[in-house]
C-alpha atoms as one frame of an Amber mdcrd trajectory, in Angstrom:
protein
 -20.735   2.740  71.248 -17.940   2.336  73.287 -16.710   5.293  75.215 -13.965
   6.260  77.710 -11.420   4.754  75.507  -8.249   5.861  76.456  -6.469   6.979
  72.935  -2.941   8.234  72.415  -2.112   9.984  69.481   1.759  10.576  68.304
   1.707  13.479  66.052   4.702  14.360  63.756   4.030  17.916  64.083   1.713
  19.922  66.205  -1.793  20.161  64.398  -1.806  23.534  62.485  -5.032  23.700
  60.990  -4.782  27.412  59.784  -1.446  26.094  57.914  -2.331  22.908  56.199
  -4.634  20.213  55.279  -2.757  17.969  57.437  -3.274  20.139  60.293  -6.949
  20.547  59.460  -7.186  16.512  59.301  -5.511  16.037  62.474  -7.558  18.384
  64.380 -11.067  16.627  62.587  -9.875  13.370  64.004  -9.243  14.866  67.356
 -12.633  16.173  67.397 -14.417  13.109  66.385 -12.952  10.957  69.119 -13.084
  13.674  71.877 -16.552  14.227  71.022 -17.216  10.122  71.885 -15.724  11.400
  75.462 -12.740   8.862  74.769  -9.586  10.130  77.021  -7.298  11.690  74.449
  -3.442  12.272  75.117  -1.601  13.968  71.990   1.865  13.374  71.713   4.886
  14.677  69.914   8.588  15.277  69.635   8.259  18.118  67.298   9.550  21.475
  68.687   6.829  24.306  69.549   4.816  25.914  66.909   3.003  29.463  67.165
   0.503  28.075  64.827  -0.453  25.078  66.787  -4.038  24.323  67.421  -5.153
  24.911  71.032  -5.749  21.169  72.059  -6.273  21.768  75.696  -9.347  23.713
  74.814 -10.901  20.546  73.211  -9.931  18.516  76.481  -7.076  16.809  74.751
  -4.154  16.389  76.995  -0.735  17.297  75.570   2.612  15.599  76.366   6.292
  16.079  74.887   8.140  12.403  74.030  11.730  12.134  73.271  13.089  10.058
  70.143  15.062   6.889  70.609  14.426   6.813  74.510  13.124   4.265  76.620
  11.096   6.616  78.660   8.169   6.407  75.963   8.178   2.671  76.717   7.823
   3.309  80.434   5.058   6.221  79.831   2.869   3.695  77.062   3.342   0.934
  80.099   1.964   3.119  82.477  -0.970   4.591  80.520  -2.048   1.312  78.535
  -3.854   2.682  76.057  -6.753   1.088  74.241  -5.616   2.687  70.710  -2.545
   4.235  69.696  -2.694   6.559  66.408   0.580   7.461  64.272   0.259  10.175
  62.253   2.390   9.339  59.186   4.497   6.453  58.594   7.627   7.913  59.949
   6.011   8.045  63.144   4.872   4.273  63.215   8.513   3.629  61.918   9.701
   5.081  64.986   7.120   4.024  67.747   5.090   1.386  66.899   7.688  -1.408
  67.820   7.771   0.156  71.372   4.040   0.130  71.540   3.736  -3.451  70.336
   6.108  -4.246  73.065   4.514  -2.682  76.140   0.898  -2.698  74.805   0.333
  -5.830  72.488  -3.327  -5.553  72.900  -3.522  -1.791  71.745  -4.909  -1.169
  68.208  -2.414   0.608  66.287  -3.658   3.046  63.453  -1.660   4.980  61.076
  -3.026   7.866  59.788  -1.638   8.600  56.545  -2.522  12.335  55.711  -1.407
  11.827  51.934   0.792   8.895  50.496   4.187  10.685  50.793   5.648   7.953
  48.187   3.415   9.157  45.884   3.783  12.822  46.045   7.837  12.246  46.149
   7.710   9.941  43.055   5.564  12.418  41.540   7.625  15.289  42.244  10.592
  13.358  40.554   8.771  12.709  37.306   7.826  16.260  36.794  11.293  17.027
  37.497  12.437  14.811  34.801   9.954  16.497  32.527   7.606  13.315  32.734
   3.906  13.435  32.999   2.978  12.311  36.928   1.238   9.341  35.447   4.941
   7.782  34.574   5.749   8.073  38.173   7.609   5.270  39.546   5.353   3.344
  42.132   8.126   0.613  43.268  10.183   3.098  45.046  11.939   2.597  48.152
   9.795   4.959  49.986   6.909   3.256  48.850   8.102   0.079  50.082   8.644
   1.700  53.592   5.196   3.179  53.493   3.396   0.323  52.304   5.171  -1.627
  54.912   3.954   0.793  57.794   0.565   0.326  56.298   0.529  -3.543  56.646
   2.010  -3.364  60.193  -0.722  -1.337  61.222  -4.291  -2.758  62.512  -5.897
  -0.106  60.610  -4.946   3.105  58.043  -6.877   5.972  57.561  -6.580   6.927
  53.743  -7.678  10.774  52.978  -8.123   9.792  48.989 -10.436   7.520  47.579
  -7.763   7.726  44.626  -4.903   6.365  47.207  -7.214   3.997  48.486  -7.628
   2.317  45.155  -3.890   2.445  44.309  -3.650   0.640  47.935  -5.817  -2.006
  47.432  -5.294  -2.494  43.484  -1.689  -2.238  42.931  -0.099  -2.619  46.623
  -2.651  -5.394  47.203  -3.178  -4.083  50.859  -5.903  -5.774  52.335  -9.104
  -3.720  52.541  -9.738  -4.849  56.009  -6.843  -2.613  56.959  -7.939   0.231
  55.069 -10.571   2.826  56.151 -11.469   6.098  53.592 -11.642   8.862  56.364
 -11.293  12.052  54.026 -10.603  15.869  54.920 -13.711  16.652  56.567 -15.980
  19.692  56.049 -18.658  20.899  58.853 -20.974  23.728  58.409 -19.757  24.637
  62.099 -16.272  24.970  60.210 -17.361  27.842  58.249 -18.434  31.044  59.758
 -20.285  31.969  56.777 -23.148  30.380  55.085 -23.897  30.423  51.350 -26.971
  33.095  52.053 -24.439  35.768  53.889 -21.210  35.011  51.598 -20.191  37.760
  49.421 -21.793  37.883  46.075 -20.124  37.820  42.492 -20.249  41.830  42.762
 -18.941  42.101  45.992 -15.801  39.925  45.242 -12.518  40.884  43.237  -9.273
  39.609  42.359  -7.863  36.107  42.243  -6.582  34.293  45.201  -3.956  31.256
  45.956  -3.198  29.739  49.098  -0.823  27.222  50.630   1.885  26.402  52.885
   5.019  27.431  51.437   7.083  24.459  52.753   5.122  22.197  51.110   7.058
  21.511  47.618   3.530  21.325  45.562   2.540  24.738  46.770   5.793  26.304
  46.129   5.693  25.265  42.732   2.299  26.209  42.071   3.535  29.830  42.520
   6.397  29.537  40.381   3.993  28.224  38.154   1.716  31.191  38.516   4.327
  33.690  38.332   6.317  32.652  35.279   3.652  31.565  32.907   0.030  31.814
  34.174  -0.193  35.447  35.651   1.227  36.982  32.852  -1.014  35.662  30.284
  -4.241  35.861  32.764  -3.818  39.541  33.472  -3.638  40.351  29.852  -7.222
  38.553  29.582  -8.124  40.277  32.659  -6.678  43.803  32.679  -6.401  45.542
  35.973  -7.135  42.238  38.170  -4.832  41.278  40.833  -3.472  38.078  42.295
  -3.072  37.437  45.613  -0.762  34.934  47.581  -1.163  33.464  50.856   0.746
  31.070  53.018   2.162  29.833  56.180   6.021  29.904  56.343   6.857  32.127
  53.152  10.706  32.083  52.426  12.798  35.014  51.113  12.679  33.528  47.508
   8.953  33.850  47.656   8.693  37.122  49.104  10.724  38.535  46.506   8.198
  37.679  43.806   5.982  40.191  45.384   5.406  42.995  42.508   2.459  45.356
  42.878   3.486  46.916  39.249   2.475  43.230  38.014  -0.773  43.056  40.332
   1.254  39.967  41.710   1.009  40.145  45.953   3.032  37.941  48.011   0.785
  38.383  51.398   2.268  35.291  53.288   0.294  34.195  56.325  -3.382  34.889
  56.333  -5.030  35.231  59.785  -8.179  34.323  58.579  -7.870  31.710  55.302
 -11.802  31.667  55.224 -12.216  35.509  54.972  -9.333  35.867  52.494 -10.938
  33.274  50.020 -14.290  34.190  50.569 -13.497  37.675  49.586 -11.657  36.626
  46.143 -13.626  35.899  43.000 -11.591  32.739  41.766  -8.859  30.461  43.770
  -6.012  29.473  41.407  -4.273  26.259  42.229  -2.174  25.059  39.287  -0.952
  21.729  41.174   1.721  19.904  38.869   2.182  17.148  41.513   0.813  15.977
  45.157  -1.124  13.758  46.858  -3.983  13.441  49.357  -6.608  16.097  49.326
  -6.091  19.719  48.845  -7.629  21.554  51.776  -7.612  24.867  49.731  -9.888
  23.576  47.047 -12.364  22.122  49.892 -12.209  25.811  51.859 -12.843  27.442
  48.295 -16.228  25.192  47.861 -17.251  26.305  51.569 -16.550  29.885  51.069
 -18.659  29.958  47.448 -15.299  30.587  45.520 -14.954  28.839  42.151 -11.626
  27.364  41.432  -9.343  26.553  38.820  -6.904  23.917  39.090  -5.420  20.844
  37.518  -5.985  16.993  37.540  -3.678  16.565  40.654  -5.825  19.129  42.476
  -9.243  17.562  41.912  -7.820  14.060  42.574 -10.157  12.397  45.111 -12.423
  15.348  45.469 -14.303  15.471  42.178 -14.007  14.209  38.251 -12.328  16.610
  36.337 -15.545  17.319  34.100 -17.660  17.917  37.168 -15.174  20.372  38.921
 -17.152  23.378  40.436 -15.087  25.913  38.385 -12.602  24.549  35.907  -9.762
  21.985  36.027  -7.000  22.128  33.380  -3.611  20.796  32.843  -2.671  23.025
  29.657  -1.505  26.524  30.792  -3.498  28.107  27.687  -6.901  26.322  28.918
  -6.353  26.990  32.286  -5.592  30.791  31.805  -8.625  30.816  29.554 -11.212
  29.449  31.875  -9.720  31.407  34.929 -10.626  34.329  32.609 -14.564  33.145
  31.767 -15.115  32.273  35.365 -13.879  35.666  36.522 -15.518  37.781  33.726
 -19.178  35.689  33.528 -21.366  36.015  36.225 -23.360  33.016  34.951 -20.468
  30.663  34.940 -19.317  31.695  38.213 -22.843  31.041  39.655 -23.091  27.947
  38.013 -19.618  26.813  39.302 -20.356  27.972  43.036 -23.418  25.955  43.091
 -21.830  22.775  42.206 -19.151  23.585  44.910 -21.707  23.747  47.300 -23.206
  20.360  46.139 -19.755  18.822  45.900 -18.827  19.568  49.611 -21.490  17.593
  51.270 -19.505  14.377  50.423 -17.236  15.560  52.936 -19.498  16.044  55.896
 -18.695  14.382  59.029 -21.852  12.769  59.133 -20.936  10.985  56.106 -17.674
   9.438  57.710 -17.078   9.863  61.506 -20.033   7.173  62.571 -17.975   4.363
  60.481 -14.664   5.677  61.870 -15.828   5.256  65.348 -17.643   1.727  64.827
 -14.500   0.518  63.200 -12.580   1.393  66.473 -15.077  -0.196  68.534 -15.038
  -3.235  66.462 -11.225  -3.730  66.845 -11.034  -2.797  70.421 -13.744  -5.678
  71.388 -11.913  -8.201  69.746  -8.543  -7.412  68.179  -7.276 -10.778  67.753
 -10.174 -11.949  64.974  -9.221  -9.125  63.068  -5.450  -9.790  63.187  -5.421
 -13.617  62.862  -5.844 -13.511  58.972  -3.572 -10.764  58.421  -0.539 -12.728
  56.908   1.597 -10.159  55.442   1.171  -8.181  59.167   2.571 -11.154  60.843
   5.194 -11.530  58.153   6.447  -8.054  58.627   6.691  -8.145  61.968   8.581
 -11.014  62.078  11.458  -9.810  59.737  11.286  -6.203  59.682  11.762  -3.018
  61.729  14.551  -4.978  63.237  17.129  -2.246  61.902  14.901   0.425  63.259
  14.492  -1.136  66.714  17.863  -2.007  67.229  19.428   1.305  65.983  16.966
   2.946  68.496  17.913   0.828  71.301  21.663   1.666  70.078  21.158   5.216
  70.131  19.124   5.037  73.624  21.884   3.418  75.222  24.378   5.847  73.916
  22.691   8.651  74.795  22.238   6.864  78.399  26.319   6.533  78.699  26.545
  10.605  78.042  24.453  11.207  81.399
């Protein structure tokens, strides 16, 4: 196994593992690469964040970069990285042509987090009163995102469902894709099944998710307007506590203790608040990728009730560790049963412990590292048959490239 590679990761935002699944995924990626003694530099043009992970504690160097500035080219030319990872397609669009110009041999990897175009088209469908299955796949955003995937040497795909969509519908060559899901490791969870609170020690329902993420905010509204009024009648005296980063005023205004509806906002320890609850609720009507809250619920032994969108890429709906229902009445009924029936609750908890094993690093990190090694060792053998990659580099990104150069020149004139 190659060690000592120089790897540059260009982040769209600072990794916030306690705020989102994307942040947790980026931290897992950094950790996997750092454990091989690779020299890692994390770069971003994003503004600072109070919730960002301490990357220096992982021995990951941190640098700020400027958008539309040739200083980035100069820095890349000096570093000459073996691998460059772009965090989401927007970052690939902005920086990949610059990397290719000054570091043509560097392996270019795209980390999708989730398919943004899929999430957006599903959101559009729901707003039009359609089912998510009727979402349009041939959008301009999909074209941009798939083009970014095809330009890259390798794309990390978090969801098995999205991997299938890319290969079967968009005809992306499997050689350019690697399934790398949101990972779970026992060391990520301070508790173990034997030390977790049991059924009697737990109380109330919980929901969690970054409020800036549209699917999460929609789920909060579904809980407030439709689900919770019915569920509290089924389970009198119960309470629902909603946690998440960056709650806006419109969210905090929903806080109503008399209705048992608590908008708690930021959770200092997401693991703890979920492990203290009896059931997690995630009525997601649209979205993409893997839902970190549902994996964390499994880690903490908390059965969950979600939808087909929530379960996508994690487990079959009929094998979900809790319940999976798109119908509101069925959602409420199953949530009430899980809360009140100890046997049903225990069975769901054990199913979650089994399900989460598929997301252990040992099942995915070795293949990631060996794939990177193979690409670095002989990039041309990998690139030579990728006709669409050559085609896209021949014709596309010109507008992005020259617009960026125009902005850089304009900025230079102001100095």
